[in-house]
N, CA, C and O of each residue as an XYZ file, in Angstrom:
320
protein
N       0.855     -1.181     -0.031
C       0.022      0.004      0.042
C       0.957      1.208     -0.004
O       2.014      1.227      0.626
N       0.541      2.192     -0.757
C       1.293      3.427     -0.941
C       1.518      4.225      0.251
O       2.586      4.811      0.426
N       0.441      4.279      1.176
C       0.464      5.111      2.222
C       1.491      4.681      3.343
O       1.943      5.465      4.178
N       1.820      3.264      3.253
C       2.550      2.616      4.270
C       4.102      2.878      4.184
O       4.875      2.462      5.048
N       4.499      3.589      3.091
C       5.944      3.721      2.886
C       6.469      4.799      4.020
O       5.749      5.665      4.517
N       7.680      4.610      4.294
C       8.254      5.577      5.222
C       8.304      6.943      4.526
O       8.531      7.121      3.329
N       8.056      7.883      5.454
C       7.891      9.331      4.837
C       9.058     10.125      5.447
O       9.462      9.862      6.579
N       9.583     11.067      4.718
C      10.742     11.980      5.126
C      10.107     13.390      5.106
O       9.256     13.790      4.311
N      10.666     14.058      6.109
C      10.340     15.538      6.093
C      11.586     16.282      6.165
O      12.461     15.888      6.936
N      11.775     17.379      5.401
C      12.924     18.109      5.356
C      12.700     19.512      6.041
O      11.677     20.128      5.740
N      13.518     20.013      6.869
C      13.320     21.288      7.523
C      14.576     22.174      7.051
O      15.717     21.744      7.215
N      14.358     23.284      6.527
C      15.400     24.245      6.229
C      15.292     25.472      7.155
O      14.316     26.220      7.212
N      16.471     25.581      7.899
C      16.631     26.688      8.950
C      16.932     27.993      8.251
O      18.065     28.257      7.846
N      15.978     28.743      8.127
C      16.135     30.178      7.544
C      15.870     31.144      8.595
O      15.596     32.302      8.281
N      15.923     30.773      9.857
C      15.595     31.636     11.026
C      16.642     32.631     11.340
O      16.321     33.700     11.860
N      17.867     32.354     11.059
C      18.990     33.265     11.465
C      19.533     32.863     12.753
O      20.556     33.408     13.168
N      18.904     31.900     13.466
C      19.234     31.284     14.677
C      19.469     29.757     14.646
O      19.058     29.098     13.691
N      20.037     29.264     15.544
C      20.270     27.815     15.770
C      18.895     27.073     16.349
O      18.254     27.502     17.309
N      18.612     26.052     15.697
C      17.240     25.275     16.238
C      17.661     24.073     16.736
O      18.264     23.288     16.005
N      17.368     23.759     18.159
C      17.667     22.578     18.662
C      16.521     21.598     18.346
O      15.492     22.050     17.844
N      16.624     20.408     18.585
C      15.660     19.288     18.291
C      15.056     18.697     19.469
O      15.795     18.050     20.212
N      13.786     18.823     19.765
C      13.130     18.287     21.014
C      13.437     16.828     21.106
O      13.364     16.083     20.129
N      13.775     16.442     22.284
C      14.127     14.998     22.566
C      13.033     13.962     22.164
O      13.285     12.819     21.785
N      11.799     14.496     22.292
C      10.606     13.628     22.033
C      10.470     13.189     20.531
O       9.742     12.253     20.201
N      11.269     13.972     19.578
C      11.230     13.703     18.262
C      11.779     12.320     18.026
O      11.269     11.575     17.188
N      12.812     11.973     18.756
C      13.394     10.591     18.555
C      12.752      9.518     19.489
O      12.823      8.318     19.221
N      12.166      9.969     20.521
C      11.536      8.969     21.431
C      10.142      8.438     20.711
O       9.649      7.372     21.078
N       9.642      9.092     19.854
C       8.389      8.778     19.148
C       8.663      8.070     17.867
O       7.692      7.827     17.150
N       9.889      7.694     17.468
C      10.187      6.870     16.365
C      10.825      7.577     15.185
O      11.126      6.854     14.236
N      11.080      8.880     15.092
C      11.769      9.581     14.070
C      13.185      9.286     14.168
O      13.709      9.139     15.273
N      13.875      9.184     13.030
C      15.309      9.080     13.011
C      15.844     10.182     12.301
O      15.158     10.760     11.458
N      17.123     10.565     12.588
C      17.818     11.642     11.866
C      18.925     12.141     12.775
O      19.033     11.642     13.895
N      19.736     13.072     12.378
C      20.713     13.844     13.079
C      20.126     14.476     14.177
O      19.088     15.118     14.019
N      20.738     14.362     15.432
C      20.221     14.924     16.637
C      20.864     16.209     16.911
O      20.438     16.896     17.840
N      21.921     16.631     16.142
C      22.635     17.865     16.528
C      21.809     19.098     16.177
O      20.993     19.006     15.260
N      21.960     20.253     16.843
C      21.224     21.374     16.475
C      21.415     21.709     15.077
O      22.451     21.417     14.479
N      20.341     22.374     14.492
C      20.302     22.794     13.090
C      20.794     24.231     12.937
O      20.209     25.208     13.404
N      21.997     24.262     12.194
C      22.533     25.731     12.140
C      21.802     26.472     10.953
O      21.190     25.887     10.059
N      21.937     27.720     11.058
C      21.350     28.673     10.132
C      21.731     28.295      8.687
O      22.902     28.096      8.364
N      20.696     28.204      7.830
C      20.856     27.813      6.447
C      21.295     26.387      6.217
O      21.840     26.022      5.175
N      21.029     25.602      7.241
C      21.252     24.053      7.109
C      19.913     23.473      6.937
O      18.937     24.001      7.469
N      19.813     22.344      6.174
C      18.747     21.534      6.007
C      18.858     20.230      6.784
O      19.928     19.626      6.851
N      17.735     19.798      7.373
C      17.670     18.572      8.194
C      16.627     17.648      7.650
O      15.510     18.088      7.379
N      16.932     16.397      7.479
C      15.947     15.414      7.091
C      15.663     14.501      8.330
O      16.527     14.026      9.066
N      14.246     14.326      8.444
C      13.764     13.466      9.542
C      13.081     12.298      8.739
O      12.450     12.571      7.718
N      13.195     10.989      9.188
C      12.545      9.880      8.670
C      11.585      9.358      9.760
O      11.936      9.039     10.896
N      10.345      9.311      9.276
C       9.230      8.864     10.150
C       8.926      7.401      9.979
O       9.235      6.805      8.948
N       8.304      6.811     11.016
C       8.059      5.412     10.937
C       6.950      5.100      9.724
O       6.249      5.996      9.253
N       6.895      3.933      9.355
C       5.941      3.569      8.285
C       4.494      3.908      8.755
O       4.150      3.814      9.933
N       3.664      4.313      7.735
C       2.267      4.521      8.080
C       2.056      5.832      8.861
O       0.949      6.037      9.358
N       2.993      6.682      8.993
C       2.760      7.908      9.684
C       2.946      9.104      8.851
O       3.458      8.964      7.741
N       2.580     10.284      9.270
C       2.859     11.677      8.705
C       3.256     12.562      9.753
O       2.888     12.297     10.898
N       4.005     13.651      9.517
C       4.588     14.575     10.576
C       3.584     15.494     11.082
O       2.783     16.008     10.301
N       3.562     15.742     12.317
C       3.096     16.729     13.011
C       4.282     17.663     13.470
O       5.150     17.122     14.155
N       4.414     18.940     13.186
C       5.436     19.738     13.578
C       5.069     20.904     14.451
O       4.058     21.570     14.224
N       5.926     21.165     15.497
C       5.720     22.233     16.364
C       7.046     22.950     16.689
O       8.043     22.271     16.933
N       7.093     24.219     16.701
C       8.214     25.003     17.025
C       8.053     25.925     18.260
O       7.011     26.567     18.392
N       8.963     26.000     19.084
C       9.030     27.044     20.250
C      10.021     27.987     20.091
O      11.124     27.695     19.628
N       9.683     29.188     20.468
C      10.694     30.295     20.470
C      10.965     30.630     22.049
O      10.087     31.167     22.724
N      12.181     30.292     22.565
C      12.469     30.498     23.920
C      13.185     31.814     24.090
O      13.872     31.989     25.096
N      13.075     32.697     23.222
C      13.734     34.026     23.274
C      15.248     33.830     22.994
O      15.665     33.259     21.986
N      16.058     34.363     23.995
C      17.502     34.253     23.893
C      18.000     32.905     24.134
O      19.165     32.622     23.852
N      17.069     31.920     24.716
C      17.553     30.636     24.914
C      17.556     29.724     23.545
O      18.122     28.633     23.474
N      16.877     30.306     22.536
C      16.875     29.728     21.226
C      15.531     29.100     20.904
O      14.578     29.103     21.683
N      15.535     28.569     19.705
C      14.422     27.863     19.033
C      14.510     26.264     19.317
O      15.568     25.709     19.612
N      13.399     25.668     19.204
C      13.368     24.212     19.221
C      12.137     23.767     18.399
O      11.073     24.381     18.329
N      12.467     22.539     17.755
C      11.546     22.032     16.905
C      11.206     20.490     17.409
O      12.060     19.768     17.924
N       9.857     20.102     17.189
C       9.323     18.804     17.509
C       8.808     18.264     16.329
O       7.900     18.906     15.801
N       9.221     17.111     15.732
C       8.629     16.415     14.718
C       7.945     15.107     15.303
O       8.656     14.180     15.690
N       6.708     15.045     15.358
C       6.019     13.916     15.870
C       5.345     13.103     14.846
O       4.548     13.688     14.113
N       5.556     11.763     14.672
C       4.891     10.973     13.750
C       3.395     10.729     14.259
O       3.155     10.481     15.441
N       2.498     10.809     13.362
C       1.105     10.646     13.564
C       0.561      9.571     12.621
O       0.727      9.628     11.402
N      -0.107      8.575     13.254
C      -0.784      7.559     12.383
C      -2.127      8.017     11.950
O      -2.873      8.531     12.783
N      -2.502      7.872     10.693
C      -3.822      8.213     10.131
C      -4.813      7.101     10.721
O      -4.616      5.910     10.482
N      -5.819      7.515     11.453
C      -6.752      6.530     12.037
C      -7.505      5.804     10.879
O      -7.893      4.651     11.066
N      -7.720      6.414      9.726
C      -8.424      5.802      8.633
C      -7.595      4.639      7.908
O      -8.103      3.861      7.101
N      -6.276      4.622      8.297
C      -5.315      3.666      7.678
C      -4.702      2.803      8.764
O      -3.677      2.192      8.464
N      -5.180      2.679      9.947
C      -4.533      1.985     10.908
C      -4.396      0.541     10.610
O      -5.247     -0.065      9.959
N      -3.280     -0.035     11.105
C      -3.054     -1.423     10.909
C      -3.351     -2.168     12.086
O      -2.810     -1.887     13.155
N      -4.250     -3.187     11.958
C      -4.489     -3.962     13.116
C      -4.142     -5.311     13.085
O      -4.334     -6.020     14.073
């Protein structure tokens, strides 16, 4: 089935700041480089099969930016 292939999401940091990656990104099954994303750097995250990305960013002011990439399973296509 087409929807069960692993999905990739690419993030391009054009913020002018360093973006850290929230640890839950990797606890929820995504894989990728865990190092902070530098300005003008692109990062690819690989999601588990049958999921799509839900992305959230936080701005902690002078402490910096953080991104969470969370894999979400589509309930209409759940595998039982």
